[in-house]
Structures are given as structure tokens and as C-alpha cells.
C-alpha positions in Angstrom: -10.3 -1.4 15.6 -9.1 2.1 14.7 -6.0 1.7 16.9 -5.3 -1.6 15.3 -5.5 -0.1 11.8 -3.2 2.7 12.9 -0.7 0.2 14.3 -0.8 -1.7 11.0 -0.3 1.5 9.1 2.9 2.2 11.0 4.1 -1.4 10.7 3.2 -1.3 7.0 5.5 1.7 6.4 8.4 0.5 8.6 8.7 -3.2 7.9 8.7 -3.1 4.1 11.1 -0.2 4.0 13.5 -2.1 6.2 14.0 -4.3 3.2 13.8 -1.6 0.5 16.3 0.9 2.1 19.3 -1.6 1.9 18.5 -2.1 -1.8 18.5 1.7 -2.3 21.8 2.0 -0.5 23.4 -0.7 -2.6 21.9 0.1 -6.0 20.2 3.5 -5.9 16.9 3.8 -7.6 17.7 1.3 -10.3 14.2 0.6 -11.7 15.4 -2.0 -14.2 17.2 -4.0 -11.5 14.3 -3.6 -9.2 11.8 -5.0 -11.7 14.3 -7.7 -12.8 14.7 -8.9 -9.2 11.0 -8.6 -8.6 10.3 -11.1 -11.3 13.5 -13.1 -10.9 11.8 -16.5 -10.4 8.4 -18.1 -10.3 7.8 -17.5 -6.6 8.8 -13.8 -6.7 6.7 -13.4 -9.9 3.7 -15.1 -8.1 4.0 -12.6 -5.2 4.5 -9.6 -7.5 1.5 -10.5 -9.7 -0.6 -11.1 -6.7 0.4 -7.8 -5.2 -0.3 -5.8 -8.4 -3.8 -7.3 -8.6 -4.4 -6.5 -5.0 -3.3 -2.9 -5.6 -5.6 -2.5 -8.5 -8.5 -4.0 -6.5 -7.7 -1.8 -3.5 -7.7 1.3 -5.7 -11.1 0.5 -7.2 -12.5 -0.4 -3.8 -11.2 2.6 -2.0 -12.5 4.9 -4.7 -16.0 3.5 -4.4 -16.0 3.4 -0.6 -14.6 6.9 -0.4 -17.4 8.2 -2.6 -20.0 6.2 -0.7 -18.9 7.5 2.7 -18.0 11.0 1.5 -14.3 10.6 2.4 -12.2 13.4 1.0 -9.0 13.0 -0.9 -9.5 9.4 -1.9 -6.6 9.7 -4.4 -4.1 9.9 -1.4 -4.5 6.2 -1.0 -3.2 5.6 -4.5 -0.3 8.0 -3.8 0.4 6.2 -0.5 0.4 2.8 -2.4 2.8 4.0 -5.0 5.2 5.8 -2.6 5.1 3.6 0.5 3.2 0.5 -0.3 -0.1 -1.3 0.0 0.7 -2.5 3.5 0.7 1.2 4.5 -2.1 2.5 2.3 -4.7 -0.2 3.0 -4.8 0.1 6.8 -4.6 3.9 6.5 -7.7 3.7 4.3 -9.4 1.4 6.8 -8.5 3.8 9.6 -10.1 6.8 7.9 -13.0 4.7 6.7 -13.7 3.8 10.4 -13.5 7.5 11.3 -16.0 8.3 8.5 -18.4 5.6 10.0 -18.1 7.2 13.4 -19.0 10.6 12.0 -22.4 9.3 10.7 
């Protein structure tokens, strides 16, 4: 499973950014436009809201799991979520969680 998590971590960084980089090239880091487009209609609002709730859930879960399994630097998963995305941070967390299981 570790290899699969690592594969998903890489895919989770590359695939979302393949959509985000063209936005950055066209508009720069225009946060107002980004948020406006993120909540442009009911469907995109649905996905954005779902994503934000998943992020919060992941942060709480990763914090408790990191403490439980003595994983260092749990806050890096929050940074990874905010800078790259949940599709990168979550499999990265699972990869290191699996490594922590193997240590014990």
C-alpha cells in the first residue's frame, strides 16, 4: 500500500496543478477571481464546500493520528494542503502513517 500512497501523492500534486497553472498564467494570483470562480454556480459551490469540509476533517484526523502514532511534524500536512492540495496531503499522510505502523 505504501507504493500506492506514494503514487497518489505524486498524482495529487501533478494533476490538480495541471489545471491551476493555466489559471495562474492567465490571471496571476488573483484571489478574488479565484474565489469568485470557485463559487461561480451551485455545482462548483457544492464541490468547494465539500472540499473545505474534507480539509478540516483531514486536519483534525491527521493531528490525532500523528499524536497517536508518534508521527513528527504533523503540521506539515496542513501546509501541504494549503500549498499543494488535499489530493497531495492526504496520501502523503497515509504514506507516512503506514511507515509509522511499520516501525512499531
